[in-house]
C-alpha positions in Angstrom: -23.7 -37.8 -2.5 -21.9 -34.5 -2.4 -19.6 -34.1 -5.4 -16.8 -33.0 -3.1 -16.6 -36.4 -1.4 -14.6 -39.5 -2.3 -15.9 -43.0 -1.8 -15.5 -44.3 1.7 -13.0 -47.1 2.4 -9.6 -47.5 4.0 -7.2 -44.8 5.0 -6.2 -42.3 2.4 -2.9 -40.5 2.1 -3.0 -36.9 0.8 -0.2 -34.9 -0.7 -0.4 -31.1 -0.6 1.7 -28.5 -2.4 1.5 -25.1 -0.8 3.2 -21.7 -0.5 3.8 -19.4 2.4 5.4 -16.1 3.4 8.1 -17.0 5.9 7.9 -13.7 7.9 4.5 -14.7 9.3 5.7 -17.9 10.9 8.4 -19.3 13.2 9.4 -21.8 10.6 8.0 -25.1 9.4 8.4 -27.3 12.4 6.3 -26.8 15.6 8.2 -26.6 18.8 7.7 -27.8 22.4 8.0 -24.3 23.8 6.0 -21.1 23.3 6.8 -19.1 20.2 5.8 -15.5 19.3 4.6 -16.8 15.9 3.1 -20.2 15.0 4.8 -22.7 12.9 3.5 -23.6 9.4 3.1 -27.2 10.5 1.0 -26.1 13.5 -1.4 -23.9 11.4 -2.0 -26.6 8.8 -2.6 -29.3 11.5 -5.1 -27.0 13.3 -7.0 -26.3 10.1 -7.0 -29.9 9.1 -7.9 -31.2 12.5 -10.8 -28.7 12.7 -12.3 -30.2 9.5 -11.8 -33.8 10.8 -12.8 -33.3 14.4 -9.6 -35.0 15.5 -5.9 -34.4 15.4 -4.2 -35.2 12.0 -0.4 -35.0 12.0 1.2 -33.4 8.9 4.7 -34.2 7.6 6.7 -31.7 5.5 9.3 -32.3 2.9 11.7 -29.5 4.2 12.1 -28.0 7.6 12.5 -24.4 6.6 13.8 -22.0 9.2 11.9 -19.0 10.6 11.6 -16.3 8.0 12.2 -18.6 5.0 9.4 -18.7 2.4 8.3 -21.3 0.0 6.7 -21.4 -3.5 6.1 -25.2 -3.5 6.6 -26.9 -0.2 5.2 -30.4 0.0 3.6 -32.3 2.9 1.5 -35.4 3.4 -1.0 -36.7 5.9 -3.4 -39.6 6.4 -7.1 -39.5 7.0 -8.4 -42.8 8.4 -12.0 -42.0 8.1 -14.7 -39.4 9.1 -17.7 -39.5 11.3 -20.7 -37.1 11.6 -22.0 -35.6 14.8 -23.7 -38.8 15.6 -20.5 -40.8 15.3 -21.5 -42.5 12.1 -18.9 -43.1 9.4 -19.1 -40.9 6.3 -17.2 -40.7 3.0 -13.6 -39.4 2.7 -13.0 -35.8 1.7 -11.9 -35.4 -1.9 -8.7 -33.5 -2.8 -10.9 -30.7 -4.1 -12.6 -30.2 -0.7 -9.3 -30.6 1.2 -7.8 -27.7 -0.8 -10.9 -25.5 -0.3 -11.4 -26.3 3.4 -7.7 -25.9 4.4 -7.4 -22.5 2.7 -10.7 -21.4 4.3 -9.7 -22.5 7.8 -6.3 -20.8 7.7 -8.3 -17.8 8.7 -6.0 -14.9 9.8 -3.1 -16.6 8.0 -4.8 -17.0 4.7 -2.8 -14.0 3.3 0.4 -15.8 4.1 -0.3 -19.5 3.6 -2.1 -21.2 0.6 -2.6 -24.7 -0.5 -2.0 -24.8 -4.3 -2.8 -28.4 -5.0 -4.0 -31.6 -3.3 -3.6 -35.2 -4.5 -4.4 -38.6 -3.2 -1.1 -40.6 -3.3 0.1 -44.1 -2.6 0.3 -45.0 1.1 4.1 -45.5 0.6 4.6 -41.9 -0.3 6.6 -39.8 2.3 7.0 -36.1 1.5 10.5 -35.9 3.2 12.0 -39.4 2.8 11.0 -39.8 -0.9 12.2 -36.4 -2.0 15.1 -36.8 -4.5 16.1 -33.1 -4.3 15.2 -29.6 -3.1 15.8 -26.3 -4.9 16.3 -23.0 -3.0 16.6 -19.5 -4.4 18.3 -16.7 -2.4 18.0 -13.1 -3.6 20.6 -10.4 -3.1 20.6 -6.7 -4.0 24.2 -5.7 -4.5 25.6 -2.2 -4.8 22.7 -0.9 -2.8 21.8 0.7 0.5 18.9 -0.2 2.7 17.8 3.4 2.9 17.3 3.6 -0.9 16.0 0.1 -1.5 12.4 0.2 -2.7 10.0 -0.7 0.1 8.4 -3.5 -1.9 11.9 -5.3 -2.1 13.1 -4.8 1.4 11.3 -7.9 2.8 12.7 -10.4 0.3 16.3 -9.4 -0.6 19.5 -9.2 1.3 20.8 -5.6 0.7 24.6 -5.5 0.3 26.3 -2.1 0.1 29.2 -3.3 -2.1 29.1 -4.2 -5.8 29.5 -7.9 -6.3 31.7 -9.8 -8.8 29.3 -12.4 -10.1 31.9 -14.2 -12.1 34.1 -14.7 -9.0 31.1 -15.9 -7.0 30.3 -18.5 -9.7 33.8 -19.7 -9.8 34.0 -20.1 -6.1 30.6 -21.9 -6.0 31.6 -24.5 -8.6 35.0 -25.2 -7.1 34.2 -25.0 -3.4 30.6 -26.2 -3.1 29.3 -28.2 -6.0 29.8 -31.9 -5.6 30.1 -34.2 -2.5 31.9 -32.5 0.4 31.9 -32.3 4.2 30.0 -29.1 4.9 30.7 -29.0 8.7 32.0 -25.4 8.3 28.7 -24.3 6.8 26.1 -25.4 9.3 24.5 -24.0 12.4 26.0 -24.7 15.8 22.6 -26.1 16.7 22.5 -28.6 13.8 21.9 -32.1 15.1 22.6 -34.1 11.9 24.9 -37.0 12.6 26.6 -36.6 9.1 27.8 -33.4 7.6 28.5 -34.8 4.2 26.2 -33.5 1.5 26.1 -33.4 -2.3 25.3 -30.1 -4.0 23.9 -30.9 -7.5 24.4 -27.4 -8.8 24.6 -23.7 -7.9 23.5 -21.0 -10.4 24.3 -17.3 -9.8 22.6 -14.9 -12.2 21.1 -11.4 -12.4 17.3 -11.3 -12.0 15.0 -8.9 -13.8 12.9 -6.5 -11.8 10.6 -3.8 -13.1 11.9 -1.5 -10.3 15.1 -1.0 -12.3 13.1 0.7 -15.1 10.5 2.6 -13.1 11.7 3.3 -9.6 13.5 6.7 -9.3 16.2 5.2 -7.2 17.3 3.1 -10.2 16.0 4.8 -13.3 18.1 7.9 -13.0 21.4 6.0 -12.6 23.8 4.9 -15.3 24.8 1.3 -15.6 27.9 1.8 -13.4 25.8 3.0 -10.5 23.0 0.6 -10.8 22.2 -2.0 -8.2 22.6 -5.7 -8.9 19.6 -7.9 -8.4 21.1 -11.4 -8.0 19.6 -14.8 -7.7 21.5 -17.7 -6.2 19.8 -21.0 -7.0 21.0 -24.2 -5.1 19.9 -27.8 -5.6 20.7 -30.8 -3.4 19.0 -33.8 -2.0 19.2 -32.4 1.5 20.9 -29.6 3.4 22.3 -29.1 6.9 20.6 -26.5 9.2 21.3 -23.0 7.8 23.7 -24.4 5.2 22.3 -22.4 2.3 22.4 -19.1 4.2 26.0 -19.7 5.4 27.1 -20.7 1.9 25.5 -17.7 0.3 27.1 -15.4 2.9 30.5 -16.8 2.0 29.8 -16.3 -1.7 28.8 -12.7 -1.1 32.1 -12.2 0.7 33.8 -13.6 -2.4 31.8 -11.2 -4.5 33.0 -8.3 -2.3 36.6 -9.4 -2.7 36.9 -10.4 1.0 37.5 -14.1 0.2 39.1 -15.9 -2.7 38.1 -19.2 -4.2 41.2 -20.8 -2.7 40.4 -19.4 0.8 36.8 -20.7 0.6 38.1 -24.2 -0.2 40.4 -24.0 2.8 37.5 -23.0 5.0 35.5 -26.0 3.7 38.4 -28.4 4.3 38.9 -27.1 7.9 35.4 -28.4 8.8 35.0 -25.8 11.5 32.1 -23.3 11.6 34.2 -20.5 13.2 36.1 -19.9 9.9 33.1 -19.4 7.6 31.2 -16.1 7.1 28.3 -15.1 9.3 24.9 -16.6 8.5 22.9 -14.7 5.9 19.4 -13.4 6.8 16.5 -15.9 6.4 13.9 -13.7 4.6 15.6 -13.6 1.2 15.5 -17.4 1.0 12.7 -19.3 -0.7 12.1 -23.1 -1.2 11.1 -23.1 -4.9 10.8 -26.8 -5.7 10.8 -30.3 -4.2 11.5 -33.2 -6.7 10.5 -36.8 -6.5 11.9 -39.7 -8.6 8.7 -41.6 -9.1 6.4 -40.2 -11.8 3.3 -40.6 -9.7 4.9 -38.5 -7.0 5.6 -35.7 -9.5 2.4 -35.9 -11.4 0.7 -32.5 -11.5 -2.1 -33.7 -13.8 -3.5 -36.3 -11.4 -7.3 -36.5 -11.9 -7.7 -36.3 -8.1 -5.8 -33.0 -7.9 -7.0 -29.4 -8.0 -4.9 -26.4 -8.9 -6.1 -23.5 -6.8 -5.4 -21.1 -9.7 -8.5 -22.7 -11.4 -10.7 -21.4 -8.5 -11.8 -17.9 -8.8 -10.4 -16.2 -5.7 -10.8 -12.6 -7.0 -12.1 -10.0 -4.5 -15.7 -10.3 -5.9 -16.0 -13.9 -4.9 -17.1 -15.1 -1.4 -16.4 -18.8 -0.7 -18.9 -20.2 1.8 -18.4 -23.6 3.4 -21.3 -25.4 5.0 -21.0 -28.7 6.9 -24.4 -30.4 7.5 -25.4 -32.9 10.1 -23.9 -35.7 8.0 -20.6 -33.8 7.9 -21.0 -33.3 4.2 -19.2 -30.3 2.8 -21.0 -27.8 0.6 -19.5 -24.9 -1.2 -21.4 -21.9 -2.2 -19.7 -19.4 -4.6 -21.9 -16.4 -4.3 -20.7 -13.6 -6.6 -23.2 -11.1 -5.2 -22.1 -11.1 -1.6 -19.8 -8.5 -0.2 -16.2 -9.7 0.2 -15.9 -7.8 3.4 -18.2 -10.4 5.0 -15.5 -13.0 4.3 -12.6 -10.9 5.4 -14.3 -10.1 8.7 -15.0 -13.7 9.7 
């Protein structure tokens, strides 16, 4: 039997942890109308269904908006069984082969979407319903101009011209946002959630380190007073309203600029009316960095049925070839001598 296959039997539920670059997609959730870019859910379902020769629905832990990236998004799906070309049942794919085959079949999106780890989980596991919390990171470059922002940073930070008072932002975040509140003032007009009450576990606002500040001429020739501020805003909660994080961050940036006070932000929160809050911040500086689960087995990163893709040599001198024979068995050939351009041009 191929070593990449599990023993056959009843339906198996798989959990995948994966990362993606939000600018390449229209968001997590597939839509019922044409989009200029595909959704992440759609790309994963197409890749998975291609390997299974039937449609396999995929359920994500967080419905990230268009442009929002992820370091560790979580999803799950069921595979009831597999058949070969003759219609005969064959063994389930192992987590190892799921990881390899999905990444291979992402094709033109392989540079923007990658499965990091696959696990077999209990059939009661649900990536969204069982999540105990989600952590997002929003990056801001304060006291900067878009014209002088290094090109490598433009696609993942919100450039703000004014210097930002981080202490004032932290004070406002703790007093106006942390805890259980009605966040109706801080959600999209298209949000369909029946309840606008959410609990924010914490908000951390801190300066991030970036090598650009030491080496890029835009920064290296400035004294401390003229330097830009590379700021991270980390927010944790069980769940969020649509665009809630981006609107909250925009309000905190206005506090940092001196346009809003903590007291005014509390008043905006208590008015429960979107028109009083700041404009929605851009999506591309926002990243889903972690999804937490209460049960140990749902958080177990050392599951013997899991594979961390970092353990697979994906350097440019390796060509991953996948062969499916007449029995639908998956074979992987790691040929170090083949030209990587053959892989890139497929």
